[in-house]
C-alpha positions in Angstrom: 115.6 102.4 114.6 112.8 100.0 113.4 110.0 101.5 111.3 106.5 100.4 110.2 104.5 100.7 107.1 102.1 103.7 107.1 99.1 104.5 105.1 100.1 104.9 101.4 103.0 102.5 101.7 105.3 105.2 103.3 107.8 104.3 106.1 107.1 105.7 109.4 109.8 105.7 112.2 108.7 103.7 115.3 107.7 105.7 118.2 109.4 105.6 121.3 108.7 107.1 125.0 111.5 108.9 126.6 112.1 108.0 130.2 112.1 110.9 132.6 109.9 113.1 134.5 106.6 114.0 133.0 104.5 117.2 134.3 101.0 118.1 133.5 101.0 121.9 132.5 97.2 122.3 131.8 94.0 120.3 131.5 91.5 120.8 128.8 88.1 119.1 128.5 87.4 118.2 124.6 83.6 117.6 124.3 81.0 118.1 121.4 77.7 118.1 123.1 77.1 114.9 124.9 79.7 113.0 122.8 82.7 111.2 124.6 86.3 110.9 123.2 87.0 107.5 121.6 90.3 108.1 119.8 93.1 110.7 119.5 96.2 111.0 117.3 99.0 113.3 117.0 101.7 113.7 114.4 105.3 112.9 116.1 106.9 115.6 114.0 104.0 118.2 114.6 102.8 117.9 118.0 100.7 121.1 117.8 98.0 119.3 115.9 95.7 116.7 117.7 92.9 114.7 116.0 90.0 113.6 118.2 87.5 111.1 117.2 84.3 111.1 119.2 81.4 108.4 119.7 78.9 110.3 117.7 81.0 110.0 114.4 82.3 113.5 114.5 86.1 114.3 114.4 87.9 117.5 115.5 91.1 119.0 115.0 92.7 121.1 117.8 95.8 123.1 118.0 98.1 122.4 120.9 99.1 123.1 123.6 96.2 125.6 124.0 93.4 123.2 122.8 92.2 125.7 120.2 89.5 124.2 118.2 90.4 124.4 114.5 87.6 122.3 112.6 84.9 119.5 113.2 83.3 117.3 110.6 80.8 114.5 111.0 81.9 111.5 109.0 79.7 108.7 110.3 76.8 108.2 112.7 78.9 105.6 114.6 81.7 106.0 117.1 85.3 106.5 115.5 87.4 103.9 117.5 90.6 104.8 115.8 92.5 107.8 114.5 95.9 108.1 112.9 98.0 110.7 111.1 100.4 109.4 108.3 104.2 110.3 108.5 104.1 113.4 106.4 101.1 114.7 108.4 98.9 115.1 105.3 96.4 112.5 105.7 94.2 111.6 108.5 92.8 108.0 108.8 89.5 107.5 110.9 88.1 104.0 111.6 84.6 102.8 112.6 84.6 99.4 114.2 81.0 98.9 113.9 80.7 99.6 110.2 84.3 97.9 109.6 85.4 101.1 107.6 88.3 103.2 107.5 87.4 106.8 106.4 
């Protein structure tokens, strides 16, 4: 199985989508005031943790599948276009395209 280089130089297994039948069990709306969701990330080995980046520079952590809010933090005044979790699940990377920064 191919792998890719992750944050910190660690190897991360390539993700694959399994073919079959998918069903939606529930629907949750993740909003912070008037902000909209710009990016999401989930660790493949720990799918109970969801990282969400909003267009107002805030990111939030949610416990899935109930979408229970764990924590929010404002890290920028600009939208967070990309969110990622490293292969061990210990680090979260957020990127702002307008600033050209990775946080």
